C-alpha positions as a printed Julia matrix, in Angstrom:
228×3 Matrix{Float64}:
 41.46  182.84  285.09
 38.85  181.01  287.16
 38.58  177.27  286.66
 35.29  175.49  287.23
 37.03  172.94  289.43
 37.99  175.7   291.9
 34.49  177.2   292.13
 31.83  176.31  294.63
 29.89  173.12  294.0
 26.47  173.64  292.41
 23.8   172.3   294.73
 21.14  172.1   292.03
 22.69  171.64  288.56
 19.27  171.84  286.88
 19.2   175.59  287.57
 22.83  176.3   286.73
 25.49  178.31  288.49
 23.92  181.7   287.74
 20.87  181.0   289.92
 23.14  179.99  292.78
 25.15  183.19  292.34
 21.95  185.26  292.34
 20.91  183.7   295.63
 24.33  184.53  297.09
 23.85  188.07  295.83
 20.45  188.3   297.54
 22.17  187.52  300.84
 24.2   190.73  300.5
 21.19  193.01  299.96
 20.44  195.01  303.09
 17.11  196.52  302.04
 14.31  194.13  303.02
 11.91  195.05  300.22
 14.57  194.86  297.52
 15.81  191.53  298.85
 12.27  190.14  298.83
 11.73  191.38  295.28
 15.02  189.88  294.04
 14.26  186.48  295.57
 10.78  186.41  294.05
 12.36  187.23  290.67
 14.76  184.3   291.14
 11.76  182.06  291.77
 10.24  183.14  288.45
 13.58  182.54  286.71
 13.77  179.02  288.16
 10.32  178.22  286.83
 11.36  179.45  283.37
 14.54  177.36  283.41
 12.42  174.25  284.02
  9.53  174.73  281.55
  8.7   171.02  281.62
  7.93  171.15  285.33
  4.36  170.79  286.46
  2.08  173.68  287.4
  3.97  176.58  289.0
  1.7   176.56  292.03
  2.58  172.92  292.65
  6.31  173.56  292.2
  6.43  176.82  294.17
  7.07  175.01  297.44
  9.96  173.13  295.84
 11.57  176.32  294.41
 11.44  178.17  297.72
 12.95  175.26  299.6
 15.76  175.05  297.05
 16.52  178.76  297.43
 16.7   178.5   301.22
 18.96  175.47  300.91
 21.3   177.32  298.55
 21.4   180.23  301.02
 22.17  177.8   303.88
 18.91  178.96  305.48
 20.38  182.39  306.21
 18.08  184.25  303.81
 15.81  186.74  305.59
 12.77  186.76  303.3
  9.13  185.82  303.7
  7.9   182.87  301.61
  4.32  182.92  300.28
  1.48  181.72  302.43
  1.2   177.95  302.47
  4.85  177.34  301.62
  6.62  175.38  304.34
 10.4   175.54  304.51
 11.9   172.24  305.63
 15.62  171.8   306.06
 17.24  169.13  303.94
 18.56  167.28  306.98
 15.01  167.17  308.38
 13.46  165.45  305.36
 12.38  161.89  306.16
 14.7   159.42  304.48
 13.2   156.42  302.7
 13.87  153.05  304.22
 16.71  151.14  302.65
 15.69  148.37  300.29
 16.9   144.94  301.24
 18.55  142.84  298.57
 17.34  139.27  298.06
 19.5   136.84  299.96
 18.41  133.63  298.27
 19.68  132.33  294.96
 17.75  130.67  292.16
 18.52  126.98  291.75
 17.47  127.1   288.1
 18.13  130.58  286.81
 16.35  130.05  283.5
 13.11  129.63  285.49
 13.74  132.51  287.86
 13.52  132.92  291.61
  9.73  133.4   291.55
  9.24  129.77  290.52
 10.79  128.64  293.79
  8.34  130.86  295.68
  5.43  129.39  293.71
  6.61  125.88  294.51
  6.7   126.72  298.22
  3.18  128.13  297.98
  1.97  124.97  296.24
  3.54  122.77  298.91
  1.58  124.66  301.58
 -1.78  123.96  299.92
 -4.03  121.46  301.63
 -6.57  120.96  298.85
 -5.05  118.29  296.6
 -7.13  119.19  293.54
 -6.15  122.85  293.72
 -2.55  121.83  294.33
 -2.5   119.7   291.16
 -3.95  122.54  289.07
 -1.51  125.01  290.59
  1.42  122.68  289.85
  0.21  122.42  286.27
  0.21  126.23  285.99
  3.74  126.33  287.39
  4.83  123.7   284.89
  3.31  125.65  282.0
  5.23  128.74  283.06
  8.47  126.75  283.45
  8.12  125.31  279.97
  7.45  128.76  278.52
 10.43  130.27  280.38
 12.7   127.43  279.26
 11.74  127.85  275.6
 12.1   131.63  275.84
 15.7   131.55  277.08
 16.74  128.27  275.44
 15.0   128.4   272.09
 17.62  126.14  270.46
 17.02  123.27  272.91
 14.04  120.95  273.02
 12.18  120.89  276.34
 10.04  117.87  277.13
  7.32  117.38  279.72
  9.51  114.78  281.43
 12.2   117.42  281.93
  9.7   119.8   283.54
  8.39  117.01  285.81
 11.94  116.17  286.92
 12.75  119.83  287.61
  9.54  120.24  289.61
 10.48  117.21  291.67
 13.93  118.66  292.37
 12.54  122.09  293.25
 10.12  120.5   295.73
 12.82  118.22  297.15
 10.85  115.21  295.99
  7.62  116.23  297.74
  5.66  116.66  294.51
  4.13  113.39  293.31
  3.36  114.18  289.68
  1.67  111.88  287.23
  4.02  111.01  284.37
  1.17  111.57  281.9
  0.78  115.23  282.92
  1.27  117.54  279.95
  2.34  121.18  279.99
  1.58  123.94  277.51
  4.2   126.45  276.4
  3.09  129.81  275.06
  5.98  131.35  273.15
  5.23  134.2   270.7
  6.19  133.22  267.18
  8.16  135.66  265.06
  6.21  136.87  262.08
  7.93  136.06  258.82
  8.66  138.65  256.17
  6.51  138.29  253.11
  8.69  137.48  250.14
  8.23  139.29  246.88
  7.16  137.2   243.93
  9.98  137.83  241.52
  8.15  136.22  238.63
  5.16  138.47  239.02
  7.44  141.48  239.48
  9.24  140.69  236.21
  5.92  140.1   234.52
  4.63  143.47  235.68
  7.81  145.18  234.51
  7.48  143.54  231.09
  3.88  144.63  230.78
  4.83  148.19  231.68
  7.59  148.14  229.06
  5.23  146.87  226.36
  2.64  149.47  227.29
  5.23  152.28  227.13
  6.46  151.08  223.71
  2.89  150.96  222.41
  2.17  154.5   223.62
  5.39  155.76  222.02
  4.46  154.15  218.68
  1.02  155.79  218.75
  2.53  159.2   219.47
  4.98  158.88  216.56
  2.15  157.87  214.23
  0.01  160.82  215.28
  2.9   163.25  214.78
  3.49  161.85  211.29
 -0.18  162.26  210.36
 -0.19  165.84  211.63
  2.82  166.69  209.46
  1.12  165.23  206.38
 -2.01  167.31  207.02
 -0.14  170.6   207.03
 -0.81  172.87  204.04
  2.02  173.4   201.63
  2.56  176.8   200.03
């Protein structure tokens, strides 16, 4: 019995082990034309296994490169014109992303607020700086109410936090007011029980009235029948 753990690792799980075995089989074919035909058939099979892939012509380059990688680039076949075979170890690697090194002093505001404060401090136009500080304060108040909805946030609190974030360099008027834009949850419309009961009662009365009329009509029809 063969266990999966003892078999060769699948290089491309999206195609399955059978495609990898077919490529290994193509390596053993000595006839050039037959080997070429088998590999082209494997390419078609790969496109059928991934029906959600984009246009076949756009994916053809990818399929051929995968087959050569599975065959360890020992497959003697001719790829279609325009298809370039590039070894995996020759693919350009993306540059590694650097993680942020700084830490947010007030996490409920976020690290971007500190960057905005630095940008405001670098402004030379005092009028623009005041307006920009007001925008920062509006965002801080909104962020505070979003993550601390149970706590009241005052304009004085925002002014104090702005002063701390700027290391006391912001001179903010105590009368400055900030606007918080927090989406309000829409309430569920309650059903009027009284009107519901009233409607039910009206329906009941209407049904009783219709039943009485039907019984009366049936009785009249029986009286009209001829007796022999």
